[in-house]
SEMI-200634 format. One record per residue (C-alpha): residue number from 1; x, y, z. Coordinates in steps of 0.05 Angstrom, whole numbers. Example, Ala and Ser with C-alpha at 12.3 -4.5 7.8 and 13.67 -1.06 7.14 Angstrom:
REM residues 2
<rec seq="1" c1="246" c2="-90" c3="156"/>
<rec seq="2" c1="273" c2="-21" c3="143"/>
This chain:
REM residues 452
<rec seq="1" c1="0" c2="0" c3="0"/>
<rec seq="2" c1="57" c2="48" c3="17"/>
<rec seq="3" c1="89" c2="36" c3="-51"/>
<rec seq="4" c1="22" c2="50" c3="-85"/>
<rec seq="5" c1="14" c2="114" c3="-46"/>
<rec seq="6" c1="85" c2="136" c3="-63"/>
<rec seq="7" c1="72" c2="122" c3="-137"/>
<rec seq="8" c1="7" c2="163" c3="-134"/>
<rec seq="9" c1="43" c2="221" c3="-101"/>
<rec seq="10" c1="98" c2="218" c3="-154"/>
<rec seq="11" c1="46" c2="218" c3="-210"/>
<rec seq="12" c1="8" c2="276" c3="-181"/>
<rec seq="13" c1="73" c2="314" c3="-172"/>
<rec seq="14" c1="90" c2="302" c3="-245"/>
<rec seq="15" c1="22" c2="327" c3="-267"/>
<rec seq="16" c1="29" c2="390" c3="-224"/>
<rec seq="17" c1="99" c2="404" c3="-251"/>
<rec seq="18" c1="74" c2="397" c3="-322"/>
<rec seq="19" c1="15" c2="443" c3="-310"/>
<rec seq="20" c1="62" c2="498" c3="-285"/>
<rec seq="21" c1="115" c2="488" c3="-339"/>
<rec seq="22" c1="116" c2="541" c3="-393"/>
<rec seq="23" c1="107" c2="520" c3="-465"/>
<rec seq="24" c1="166" c2="521" c3="-511"/>
<rec seq="25" c1="151" c2="577" c3="-558"/>
<rec seq="26" c1="175" c2="601" c3="-625"/>
<rec seq="27" c1="216" c2="664" c3="-635"/>
<rec seq="28" c1="177" c2="729" c3="-626"/>
<rec seq="29" c1="195" c2="747" c3="-698"/>
<rec seq="30" c1="156" c2="687" c3="-722"/>
<rec seq="31" c1="92" c2="711" c3="-689"/>
<rec seq="32" c1="104" c2="782" c3="-715"/>
<rec seq="33" c1="114" c2="755" c3="-785"/>
<rec seq="34" c1="46" c2="720" c3="-782"/>
<rec seq="35" c1="12" c2="783" c3="-760"/>
<rec seq="36" c1="43" c2="821" c3="-818"/>
<rec seq="37" c1="22" c2="768" c3="-868"/>
<rec seq="38" c1="-49" c2="769" c3="-841"/>
<rec seq="39" c1="-52" c2="844" c3="-850"/>
<rec seq="40" c1="-34" c2="834" c3="-923"/>
<rec seq="41" c1="-97" c2="793" c3="-932"/>
<rec seq="42" c1="-148" c2="842" c3="-902"/>
<rec seq="43" c1="-176" c2="911" c3="-918"/>
<rec seq="44" c1="-187" c2="935" c3="-847"/>
<rec seq="45" c1="-170" c2="925" c3="-774"/>
<rec seq="46" c1="-169" c2="855" c3="-744"/>
<rec seq="47" c1="-191" c2="843" c3="-672"/>
<rec seq="48" c1="-183" c2="776" c3="-636"/>
<rec seq="49" c1="-196" c2="755" c3="-565"/>
<rec seq="50" c1="-159" c2="707" c3="-520"/>
<rec seq="51" c1="-198" c2="657" c3="-480"/>
<rec seq="52" c1="-221" c2="686" c3="-414"/>
<rec seq="53" c1="-205" c2="626" c3="-369"/>
<rec seq="54" c1="-278" c2="609" c3="-357"/>
<rec seq="55" c1="-287" c2="563" c3="-417"/>
<rec seq="56" c1="-275" c2="501" c3="-374"/>
<rec seq="57" c1="-326" c2="489" c3="-320"/>
<rec seq="58" c1="-273" c2="463" c3="-271"/>
<rec seq="59" c1="-241" c2="520" c3="-232"/>
<rec seq="60" c1="-176" c2="481" c3="-224"/>
<rec seq="61" c1="-169" c2="466" c3="-298"/>
<rec seq="62" c1="-106" c2="486" c3="-334"/>
<rec seq="63" c1="-115" c2="546" c3="-380"/>
<rec seq="64" c1="-109" c2="533" c3="-455"/>
<rec seq="65" c1="-106" c2="591" c3="-504"/>
<rec seq="66" c1="-152" c2="603" c3="-563"/>
<rec seq="67" c1="-110" c2="574" c3="-620"/>
<rec seq="68" c1="-116" c2="631" c3="-670"/>
<rec seq="69" c1="-97" c2="682" c3="-617"/>
<rec seq="70" c1="-38" c2="639" c3="-596"/>
<rec seq="71" c1="-16" c2="630" c3="-669"/>
<rec seq="72" c1="-10" c2="705" c3="-677"/>
<rec seq="73" c1="17" c2="725" c3="-608"/>
<rec seq="74" c1="48" c2="666" c3="-571"/>
<rec seq="75" c1="12" c2="695" c3="-510"/>
<rec seq="76" c1="-17" c2="641" c3="-465"/>
<rec seq="77" c1="-52" c2="680" c3="-410"/>
<rec seq="78" c1="-127" c2="694" c3="-406"/>
<rec seq="79" c1="-166" c2="757" c3="-418"/>
<rec seq="80" c1="-123" c2="790" c3="-471"/>
<rec seq="81" c1="-143" c2="821" c3="-538"/>
<rec seq="82" c1="-106" c2="837" c3="-602"/>
<rec seq="83" c1="-118" c2="894" c3="-651"/>
<rec seq="84" c1="-82" c2="896" c3="-718"/>
<rec seq="85" c1="-88" c2="956" c3="-764"/>
<rec seq="86" c1="-65" c2="960" c3="-837"/>
<rec seq="87" c1="-15" c2="1016" c3="-844"/>
<rec seq="88" c1="-49" c2="1053" c3="-901"/>
<rec seq="89" c1="-32" c2="1126" c3="-913"/>
<rec seq="90" c1="-96" c2="1146" c3="-878"/>
<rec seq="91" c1="-80" c2="1102" c3="-818"/>
<rec seq="92" c1="-11" c2="1131" c3="-811"/>
<rec seq="93" c1="-37" c2="1202" c3="-817"/>
<rec seq="94" c1="-87" c2="1187" c3="-761"/>
<rec seq="95" c1="-29" c2="1160" c3="-719"/>
<rec seq="96" c1="-59" c2="1090" c3="-714"/>
<rec seq="97" c1="-8" c2="1037" c3="-690"/>
<rec seq="98" c1="2" c2="974" c3="-731"/>
<rec seq="99" c1="-14" c2="928" c3="-672"/>
<rec seq="100" c1="-35" c2="932" c3="-599"/>
<rec seq="101" c1="-37" c2="876" c3="-548"/>
<rec seq="102" c1="-88" c2="890" c3="-494"/>
<rec seq="103" c1="-79" c2="858" c3="-426"/>
<rec seq="104" c1="-125" c2="854" c3="-366"/>
<rec seq="105" c1="-102" c2="888" c3="-301"/>
<rec seq="106" c1="-63" c2="846" c3="-252"/>
<rec seq="107" c1="-102" c2="813" c3="-196"/>
<rec seq="108" c1="-51" c2="800" c3="-141"/>
<rec seq="109" c1="-100" c2="760" c3="-99"/>
<rec seq="110" c1="-117" c2="715" c3="-158"/>
<rec seq="111" c1="-43" c2="707" c3="-174"/>
<rec seq="112" c1="-34" c2="674" c3="-106"/>
<rec seq="113" c1="-75" c2="617" c3="-137"/>
<rec seq="114" c1="-55" c2="619" c3="-210"/>
<rec seq="115" c1="15" c2="648" c3="-210"/>
<rec seq="116" c1="42" c2="715" c3="-236"/>
<rec seq="117" c1="11" c2="747" c3="-297"/>
<rec seq="118" c1="35" c2="800" c3="-345"/>
<rec seq="119" c1="2" c2="868" c3="-333"/>
<rec seq="120" c1="-7" c2="925" c3="-383"/>
<rec seq="121" c1="30" c2="975" c3="-339"/>
<rec seq="122" c1="90" c2="929" c3="-325"/>
<rec seq="123" c1="156" c2="952" c3="-356"/>
<rec seq="124" c1="170" c2="880" c3="-375"/>
<rec seq="125" c1="105" c2="872" c3="-414"/>
<rec seq="126" c1="134" c2="897" c3="-480"/>
<rec seq="127" c1="197" c2="855" c3="-482"/>
<rec seq="128" c1="160" c2="794" c3="-454"/>
<rec seq="129" c1="105" c2="797" c3="-506"/>
<rec seq="130" c1="143" c2="824" c3="-566"/>
<rec seq="131" c1="93" c2="881" c3="-575"/>
<rec seq="132" c1="113" c2="954" c3="-577"/>
<rec seq="133" c1="42" c2="975" c3="-558"/>
<rec seq="134" c1="14" c2="942" c3="-495"/>
<rec seq="135" c1="-48" c2="974" c3="-465"/>
<rec seq="136" c1="-102" c2="958" c3="-414"/>
<rec seq="137" c1="-159" c2="918" c3="-443"/>
<rec seq="138" c1="-206" c2="972" c3="-417"/>
<rec seq="139" c1="-181" c2="1016" c3="-475"/>
<rec seq="140" c1="-199" c2="967" c3="-529"/>
<rec seq="141" c1="-266" c2="999" c3="-545"/>
<rec seq="142" c1="-237" c2="1069" c3="-553"/>
<rec seq="143" c1="-180" c2="1044" c3="-597"/>
<rec seq="144" c1="-231" c2="1007" c3="-640"/>
<rec seq="145" c1="-271" c2="1071" c3="-648"/>
<rec seq="146" c1="-208" c2="1108" c3="-670"/>
<rec seq="147" c1="-192" c2="1055" c3="-721"/>
<rec seq="148" c1="-263" c2="1054" c3="-749"/>
<rec seq="149" c1="-260" c2="1129" c3="-762"/>
<rec seq="150" c1="-211" c2="1109" c3="-817"/>
<rec seq="151" c1="-235" c2="1039" c3="-837"/>
<rec seq="152" c1="-308" c2="1020" c3="-847"/>
<rec seq="153" c1="-293" c2="945" c3="-844"/>
<rec seq="154" c1="-273" c2="904" c3="-782"/>
<rec seq="155" c1="-247" c2="833" c3="-785"/>
<rec seq="156" c1="-257" c2="782" c3="-729"/>
<rec seq="157" c1="-273" c2="708" c3="-719"/>
<rec seq="158" c1="-345" c2="688" c3="-734"/>
<rec seq="159" c1="-372" c2="629" c3="-695"/>
<rec seq="160" c1="-370" c2="559" c3="-724"/>
<rec seq="161" c1="-437" c2="527" c3="-739"/>
<rec seq="162" c1="-444" c2="474" c3="-685"/>
<rec seq="163" c1="-509" c2="453" c3="-651"/>
<rec seq="164" c1="-480" c2="462" c3="-582"/>
<rec seq="165" c1="-463" c2="535" c3="-597"/>
<rec seq="166" c1="-536" c2="555" c3="-609"/>
<rec seq="167" c1="-571" c2="577" c3="-674"/>
<rec seq="168" c1="-525" c2="636" c3="-685"/>
<rec seq="169" c1="-464" c2="608" c3="-649"/>
<rec seq="170" c1="-478" c2="655" c3="-592"/>
<rec seq="171" c1="-456" c2="606" c3="-539"/>
<rec seq="172" c1="-385" c2="600" c3="-567"/>
<rec seq="173" c1="-325" c2="643" c3="-551"/>
<rec seq="174" c1="-326" c2="675" c3="-620"/>
<rec seq="175" c1="-401" c2="684" c3="-617"/>
<rec seq="176" c1="-400" c2="721" c3="-551"/>
<rec seq="177" c1="-346" c2="769" c3="-574"/>
<rec seq="178" c1="-378" c2="781" c3="-641"/>
<rec seq="179" c1="-441" c2="801" c3="-604"/>
<rec seq="180" c1="-400" c2="849" c3="-560"/>
<rec seq="181" c1="-367" c2="879" c3="-621"/>
<rec seq="182" c1="-433" c2="891" c3="-656"/>
<rec seq="183" c1="-459" c2="926" c3="-595"/>
<rec seq="184" c1="-395" c2="967" c3="-585"/>
<rec seq="185" c1="-386" c2="986" c3="-659"/>
<rec seq="186" c1="-455" c2="980" c3="-691"/>
<rec seq="187" c1="-436" c2="1017" c3="-755"/>
<rec seq="188" c1="-377" c2="971" c3="-773"/>
<rec seq="189" c1="-380" c2="924" c3="-833"/>
<rec seq="190" c1="-360" c2="858" c3="-801"/>
<rec seq="191" c1="-320" c2="806" c3="-839"/>
<rec seq="192" c1="-299" c2="736" c3="-819"/>
<rec seq="193" c1="-223" c2="729" c3="-814"/>
<rec seq="194" c1="-225" c2="654" c3="-801"/>
<rec seq="195" c1="-211" c2="635" c3="-874"/>
<rec seq="196" c1="-150" c2="680" c3="-879"/>
<rec seq="197" c1="-122" c2="654" c3="-813"/>
<rec seq="198" c1="-135" c2="582" c3="-833"/>
<rec seq="199" c1="-98" c2="590" c3="-898"/>
<rec seq="200" c1="-37" c2="617" c3="-860"/>
<rec seq="201" c1="-40" c2="562" c3="-808"/>
<rec seq="202" c1="-42" c2="506" c3="-860"/>
<rec seq="203" c1="30" c2="518" c3="-882"/>
<rec seq="204" c1="76" c2="505" c3="-824"/>
<rec seq="205" c1="139" c2="545" c3="-811"/>
<rec seq="206" c1="204" c2="509" c3="-797"/>
<rec seq="207" c1="196" c2="522" c3="-723"/>
<rec seq="208" c1="125" c2="495" c3="-724"/>
<rec seq="209" c1="150" c2="433" c3="-760"/>
<rec seq="210" c1="200" c2="422" c3="-705"/>
<rec seq="211" c1="147" c2="430" c3="-651"/>
<rec seq="212" c1="103" c2="380" c3="-687"/>
<rec seq="213" c1="161" c2="331" c3="-694"/>
<rec seq="214" c1="168" c2="332" c3="-619"/>
<rec seq="215" c1="94" c2="316" c3="-609"/>
<rec seq="216" c1="99" c2="261" c3="-662"/>
<rec seq="217" c1="161" c2="228" c3="-632"/>
<rec seq="218" c1="132" c2="227" c3="-562"/>
<rec seq="219" c1="67" c2="199" c3="-590"/>
<rec seq="220" c1="105" c2="145" c3="-627"/>
<rec seq="221" c1="139" c2="123" c3="-563"/>
<rec seq="222" c1="71" c2="120" c3="-529"/>
<rec seq="223" c1="47" c2="74" c3="-584"/>
<rec seq="224" c1="109" c2="30" c3="-575"/>
<rec seq="225" c1="93" c2="26" c3="-501"/>
<rec seq="226" c1="23" c2="2" c3="-519"/>
<rec seq="227" c1="51" c2="-51" c3="-566"/>
<rec seq="228" c1="98" c2="-75" c3="-511"/>
<rec seq="229" c1="43" c2="-79" c3="-459"/>
<rec seq="230" c1="-17" c2="-106" c3="-498"/>
<rec seq="231" c1="-42" c2="-173" c3="-472"/>
<rec seq="232" c1="-108" c2="-211" c3="-471"/>
<rec seq="233" c1="-146" c2="-193" c3="-407"/>
<rec seq="234" c1="-124" c2="-121" c3="-403"/>
<rec seq="235" c1="-177" c2="-67" c3="-405"/>
<rec seq="236" c1="-176" c2="-14" c3="-459"/>
<rec seq="237" c1="-167" c2="41" c3="-406"/>
<rec seq="238" c1="-103" c2="9" c3="-382"/>
<rec seq="239" c1="-71" c2="20" c3="-450"/>
<rec seq="240" c1="-99" c2="91" c3="-454"/>
<rec seq="241" c1="-71" c2="107" c3="-385"/>
<rec seq="242" c1="-3" c2="77" c3="-401"/>
<rec seq="243" c1="2" c2="118" c3="-465"/>
<rec seq="244" c1="-18" c2="183" c3="-430"/>
<rec seq="245" c1="34" c2="170" c3="-376"/>
<rec seq="246" c1="87" c2="157" c3="-429"/>
<rec seq="247" c1="80" c2="225" c3="-463"/>
<rec seq="248" c1="65" c2="263" c3="-398"/>
<rec seq="249" c1="129" c2="236" c3="-369"/>
<rec seq="250" c1="164" c2="262" c3="-432"/>
<rec seq="251" c1="138" c2="333" c3="-420"/>
<rec seq="252" c1="75" c2="337" c3="-462"/>
<rec seq="253" c1="16" c2="376" c3="-433"/>
<rec seq="254" c1="-42" c2="330" c3="-449"/>
<rec seq="255" c1="-73" c2="284" c3="-501"/>
<rec seq="256" c1="-86" c2="320" c3="-566"/>
<rec seq="257" c1="-158" c2="293" c3="-566"/>
<rec seq="258" c1="-201" c2="240" c3="-533"/>
<rec seq="259" c1="-161" c2="176" c3="-533"/>
<rec seq="260" c1="-191" c2="119" c3="-573"/>
<rec seq="261" c1="-174" c2="48" c3="-552"/>
<rec seq="262" c1="-229" c2="5" c3="-584"/>
<rec seq="263" c1="-228" c2="-71" c3="-587"/>
<rec seq="264" c1="-276" c2="-121" c3="-617"/>
<rec seq="265" c1="-339" c2="-86" c3="-640"/>
<rec seq="266" c1="-312" c2="-21" c3="-612"/>
<rec seq="267" c1="-258" c2="-22" c3="-666"/>
<rec seq="268" c1="-314" c2="-6" c3="-716"/>
<rec seq="269" c1="-339" c2="55" c3="-678"/>
<rec seq="270" c1="-300" c2="115" c3="-704"/>
<rec seq="271" c1="-301" c2="160" c3="-644"/>
<rec seq="272" c1="-308" c2="108" c3="-589"/>
<rec seq="273" c1="-275" c2="136" c3="-526"/>
<rec seq="274" c1="-306" c2="99" c3="-467"/>
<rec seq="275" c1="-245" c2="53" c3="-465"/>
<rec seq="276" c1="-278" c2="7" c3="-413"/>
<rec seq="277" c1="-278" c2="-62" c3="-447"/>
<rec seq="278" c1="-235" c2="-120" c3="-427"/>
<rec seq="279" c1="-197" c2="-145" c3="-488"/>
<rec seq="280" c1="-198" c2="-219" c3="-503"/>
<rec seq="281" c1="-151" c2="-259" c3="-546"/>
<rec seq="282" c1="-171" c2="-260" c3="-619"/>
<rec seq="283" c1="-194" c2="-188" c3="-623"/>
<rec seq="284" c1="-160" c2="-129" c3="-656"/>
<rec seq="285" c1="-156" c2="-62" c3="-621"/>
<rec seq="286" c1="-155" c2="5" c3="-657"/>
<rec seq="287" c1="-110" c2="53" c3="-618"/>
<rec seq="288" c1="-119" c2="125" c3="-639"/>
<rec seq="289" c1="-77" c2="167" c3="-591"/>
<rec seq="290" c1="-34" c2="229" c3="-600"/>
<rec seq="291" c1="1" c2="276" c3="-552"/>
<rec seq="292" c1="-3" c2="352" c3="-549"/>
<rec seq="293" c1="65" c2="381" c3="-535"/>
<rec seq="294" c1="78" c2="456" c3="-532"/>
<rec seq="295" c1="9" c2="468" c3="-560"/>
<rec seq="296" c1="18" c2="424" c3="-622"/>
<rec seq="297" c1="-18" c2="358" c3="-630"/>
<rec seq="298" c1="1" c2="293" c3="-664"/>
<rec seq="299" c1="-51" c2="243" c3="-688"/>
<rec seq="300" c1="-30" c2="170" c3="-698"/>
<rec seq="301" c1="-70" c2="105" c3="-704"/>
<rec seq="302" c1="-49" c2="33" c3="-704"/>
<rec seq="303" c1="-91" c2="-30" c3="-705"/>
<rec seq="304" c1="-61" c2="-87" c3="-664"/>
<rec seq="305" c1="-78" c2="-160" c3="-650"/>
<rec seq="306" c1="-92" c2="-168" c3="-576"/>
<rec seq="307" c1="-61" c2="-237" c3="-576"/>
<rec seq="308" c1="1" c2="-213" c3="-614"/>
<rec seq="309" c1="-17" c2="-247" c3="-680"/>
<rec seq="310" c1="-70" c2="-230" c3="-732"/>
<rec seq="311" c1="-121" c2="-281" c3="-755"/>
<rec seq="312" c1="-123" c2="-295" c3="-830"/>
<rec seq="313" c1="-184" c2="-250" c3="-839"/>
<rec seq="314" c1="-155" c2="-194" c3="-797"/>
<rec seq="315" c1="-90" c2="-198" c3="-836"/>
<rec seq="316" c1="-129" c2="-194" c3="-902"/>
<rec seq="317" c1="-166" c2="-131" c3="-883"/>
<rec seq="318" c1="-105" c2="-100" c3="-850"/>
<rec seq="319" c1="-63" c2="-109" c3="-913"/>
<rec seq="320" c1="-117" c2="-78" c3="-957"/>
<rec seq="321" c1="-118" c2="-16" c3="-912"/>
<rec seq="322" c1="-43" c2="-13" c3="-911"/>
<rec seq="323" c1="-37" c2="-19" c3="-986"/>
<rec seq="324" c1="-89" c2="36" c3="-996"/>
<rec seq="325" c1="-51" c2="80" c3="-947"/>
<rec seq="326" c1="15" c2="67" c3="-983"/>
<rec seq="327" c1="-16" c2="85" c3="-1050"/>
<rec seq="328" c1="-42" c2="150" c3="-1022"/>
<rec seq="329" c1="23" c2="168" c3="-988"/>
<rec seq="330" c1="62" c2="154" c3="-1051"/>
<rec seq="331" c1="17" c2="203" c3="-1089"/>
<rec seq="332" c1="25" c2="260" c3="-1039"/>
<rec seq="333" c1="56" c2="321" c3="-1072"/>
<rec seq="334" c1="40" c2="394" c3="-1084"/>
<rec seq="335" c1="-25" c2="402" c3="-1123"/>
<rec seq="336" c1="-59" c2="339" c3="-1097"/>
<rec seq="337" c1="-120" c2="347" c3="-1053"/>
<rec seq="338" c1="-153" c2="312" c3="-994"/>
<rec seq="339" c1="-222" c2="322" c3="-1025"/>
<rec seq="340" c1="-265" c2="263" c3="-1045"/>
<rec seq="341" c1="-271" c2="282" c3="-1118"/>
<rec seq="342" c1="-227" c2="307" c3="-1174"/>
<rec seq="343" c1="-169" c2="279" c3="-1214"/>
<rec seq="344" c1="-120" c2="300" c3="-1159"/>
<rec seq="345" c1="-158" c2="268" c3="-1102"/>
<rec seq="346" c1="-116" c2="227" c3="-1054"/>
<rec seq="347" c1="-180" c2="201" c3="-1023"/>
<rec seq="348" c1="-201" c2="172" c3="-1089"/>
<rec seq="349" c1="-135" c2="134" c3="-1095"/>
<rec seq="350" c1="-146" c2="101" c3="-1027"/>
<rec seq="351" c1="-220" c2="88" c3="-1037"/>
<rec seq="352" c1="-211" c2="57" c3="-1106"/>
<rec seq="353" c1="-158" c2="9" c3="-1078"/>
<rec seq="354" c1="-203" c2="-12" c3="-1021"/>
<rec seq="355" c1="-263" c2="-20" c3="-1066"/>
<rec seq="356" c1="-226" c2="-65" c3="-1115"/>
<rec seq="357" c1="-191" c2="-111" c3="-1065"/>
<rec seq="358" c1="-227" c2="-160" c3="-1019"/>
<rec seq="359" c1="-300" c2="-173" c3="-1004"/>
<rec seq="360" c1="-347" c2="-175" c3="-945"/>
<rec seq="361" c1="-383" c2="-238" c3="-922"/>
<rec seq="362" c1="-437" c2="-225" c3="-974"/>
<rec seq="363" c1="-386" c2="-220" c3="-1030"/>
<rec seq="364" c1="-395" c2="-144" c3="-1036"/>
<rec seq="365" c1="-337" c2="-95" c3="-1047"/>
<rec seq="366" c1="-307" c2="-63" c3="-986"/>
<rec seq="367" c1="-312" c2="10" c3="-1007"/>
<rec seq="368" c1="-376" c2="21" c3="-968"/>
<rec seq="369" c1="-338" c2="5" c3="-904"/>
<rec seq="370" c1="-290" c2="63" c3="-913"/>
<rec seq="371" c1="-337" c2="114" c3="-882"/>
<rec seq="372" c1="-295" c2="176" c3="-868"/>
<rec seq="373" c1="-247" c2="223" c3="-902"/>
<rec seq="374" c1="-175" c2="205" c3="-917"/>
<rec seq="375" c1="-142" c2="252" c3="-868"/>
<rec seq="376" c1="-134" c2="323" c3="-844"/>
<rec seq="377" c1="-83" c2="377" c3="-827"/>
<rec seq="378" c1="-53" c2="377" c3="-757"/>
<rec seq="379" c1="-23" c2="434" c3="-717"/>
<rec seq="380" c1="-48" c2="476" c3="-658"/>
<rec seq="381" c1="-112" c2="435" c3="-665"/>
<rec seq="382" c1="-113" c2="362" c3="-681"/>
<rec seq="383" c1="-161" c2="377" c3="-739"/>
<rec seq="384" c1="-126" c2="441" c3="-756"/>
<rec seq="385" c1="-155" c2="504" c3="-786"/>
<rec seq="386" c1="-163" c2="517" c3="-861"/>
<rec seq="387" c1="-198" c2="490" c3="-923"/>
<rec seq="388" c1="-188" c2="415" c3="-923"/>
<rec seq="389" c1="-198" c2="410" c3="-998"/>
<rec seq="390" c1="-144" c2="462" c3="-1014"/>
<rec seq="391" c1="-89" c2="436" c3="-1061"/>
<rec seq="392" c1="-29" c2="414" c3="-1021"/>
<rec seq="393" c1="32" c2="459" c3="-1014"/>
<rec seq="394" c1="102" c2="447" c3="-987"/>
<rec seq="395" c1="103" c2="456" c3="-911"/>
<rec seq="396" c1="34" c2="426" c3="-899"/>
<rec seq="397" c1="31" c2="370" c3="-848"/>
<rec seq="398" c1="-27" c2="322" c3="-851"/>
<rec seq="399" c1="-52" c2="253" c3="-833"/>
<rec seq="400" c1="-66" c2="196" c3="-882"/>
<rec seq="401" c1="-116" c2="149" c3="-848"/>
<rec seq="402" c1="-157" c2="101" c3="-890"/>
<rec seq="403" c1="-199" c2="49" c3="-853"/>
<rec seq="404" c1="-247" c2="-9" c3="-862"/>
<rec seq="405" c1="-301" c2="-21" c3="-809"/>
<rec seq="406" c1="-344" c2="-83" c3="-813"/>
<rec seq="407" c1="-391" c2="-85" c3="-753"/>
<rec seq="408" c1="-420" c2="-153" c3="-768"/>
<rec seq="409" c1="-350" c2="-182" c3="-763"/>
<rec seq="410" c1="-330" c2="-141" c3="-702"/>
<rec seq="411" c1="-271" c2="-120" c3="-744"/>
<rec seq="412" c1="-246" c2="-49" c3="-754"/>
<rec seq="413" c1="-177" c2="-31" c3="-782"/>
<rec seq="414" c1="-150" c2="40" c3="-787"/>
<rec seq="415" c1="-78" c2="62" c3="-799"/>
<rec seq="416" c1="-61" c2="135" c3="-790"/>
<rec seq="417" c1="7" c2="164" c3="-806"/>
<rec seq="418" c1="32" c2="235" c3="-813"/>
<rec seq="419" c1="66" c2="265" c3="-874"/>
<rec seq="420" c1="102" c2="330" c3="-888"/>
<rec seq="421" c1="90" c2="356" c3="-959"/>
<rec seq="422" c1="155" c2="375" c3="-994"/>
<rec seq="423" c1="170" c2="408" c3="-1061"/>
<rec seq="424" c1="171" c2="340" c3="-1096"/>
<rec seq="425" c1="130" c2="293" c3="-1053"/>
<rec seq="426" c1="125" c2="277" c3="-979"/>
<rec seq="427" c1="165" c2="254" c3="-918"/>
<rec seq="428" c1="132" c2="202" c3="-874"/>
<rec seq="429" c1="143" c2="229" c3="-804"/>
<rec seq="430" c1="117" c2="167" c3="-770"/>
<rec seq="431" c1="159" c2="117" c3="-808"/>
<rec seq="432" c1="194" c2="89" c3="-746"/>
<rec seq="433" c1="130" c2="58" c3="-718"/>
<rec seq="434" c1="116" c2="-13" c3="-744"/>
<rec seq="435" c1="64" c2="-12" c3="-800"/>
<rec seq="436" c1="65" c2="-79" c3="-836"/>
<rec seq="437" c1="34" c2="-143" c3="-808"/>
<rec seq="438" c1="103" c2="-174" c3="-802"/>
<rec seq="439" c1="133" c2="-112" c3="-766"/>
<rec seq="440" c1="75" c2="-109" c3="-717"/>
<rec seq="441" c1="76" c2="-183" c3="-700"/>
<rec seq="442" c1="152" c2="-184" c3="-694"/>
<rec seq="443" c1="154" c2="-123" c3="-648"/>
<rec seq="444" c1="100" c2="-152" c3="-603"/>
<rec seq="445" c1="133" c2="-220" c3="-601"/>
<rec seq="446" c1="200" c2="-190" c3="-583"/>
<rec seq="447" c1="168" c2="-147" c3="-530"/>
<rec seq="448" c1="137" c2="-208" c3="-497"/>
<rec seq="449" c1="204" c2="-243" c3="-500"/>
<rec seq="450" c1="236" c2="-184" c3="-464"/>
<rec seq="451" c1="275" c2="-160" c3="-524"/>
<rec seq="452" c1="240" c2="-93" c3="-535"/>
């Protein structure tokens, strides 16, 4: 019992240390460059808002920044706002600054609970944030009014259309602030800046690529830990917990999304996340787990045999999915798309392979069991911002994840790997993790023999 208590204390201490650790950030010049590039895409001021710290219902929850705000500022404290103003001749004549970071006043009593915060009056605020103009957030409205004397148009984030956000998205962060802006500046012509920001975020800078590589490598090691540990009789949650411990121990903040460890019938449920089932021999388990490190999230999936060896039918379906994935990865290059139609569609390559190889128990083609898209961009969000059907460009990082899900056979297989688009093709960033049937079975056998 004492050993268990000591282990629990150590784990809690690790969690506390990680929650207090600062993110590794990019150079301030990188954030400034993004702000400048965004201003080139708009015809008026841009205003964005940080999260306020109340988005999570748990008062002890760790604060996470709104991703668009973080992408432009690197600022990871609540309650801030950002105003960007194109430096037209009229703006310069009016003395409007190019950019202002607005910070809330310091609350010394609150800081006893949450730690020190940057304040707008602090001398260190400018060098710490990389902004020449740092002002109290109480001045935002007056600065907006000044800017709108020169510009009729104001850019901000419009809410996404999700049922949980209400009919007009009013329950979302973006919806609440858009409502405030319309009340504060009723004569402005409001434009959504989400598309422009998403287009910027889709092409990763060299420093973003390095941050993503860290998240990927730590996620890969978590998957290796799962392969080493997997045994009949374990519960799905034991594998999920082991993987989260693996990347938390390596310094990552949290899972990039709800962990999926689905065995048997659960392997056919795309977003299964209960992770409660005990796994018997003879099943496969789909493990879709990625770490978020320094704000950037990986997304990796493997399908493993619980007993360490695939059955003949499991192997057949697995190899069809793998071959479809290989065909799509081989075709990745600038100009291809992730859309479902068109002559440059990577999805079509994977789907056509699946639909022309293998049959279900009724002798029908397997295409109807590939029920989702081929993949998505990753970054500050696991399904990162931007137009998913946009032609690929060098610097984009995306997943390739075909799958076949046959509920009547309790058999689902998904393989998800991450590629970096280059000038001439792609680099497989997850290549070190076993992918073929032979590699998976060999790794698991060697792990059980104590060789891994």
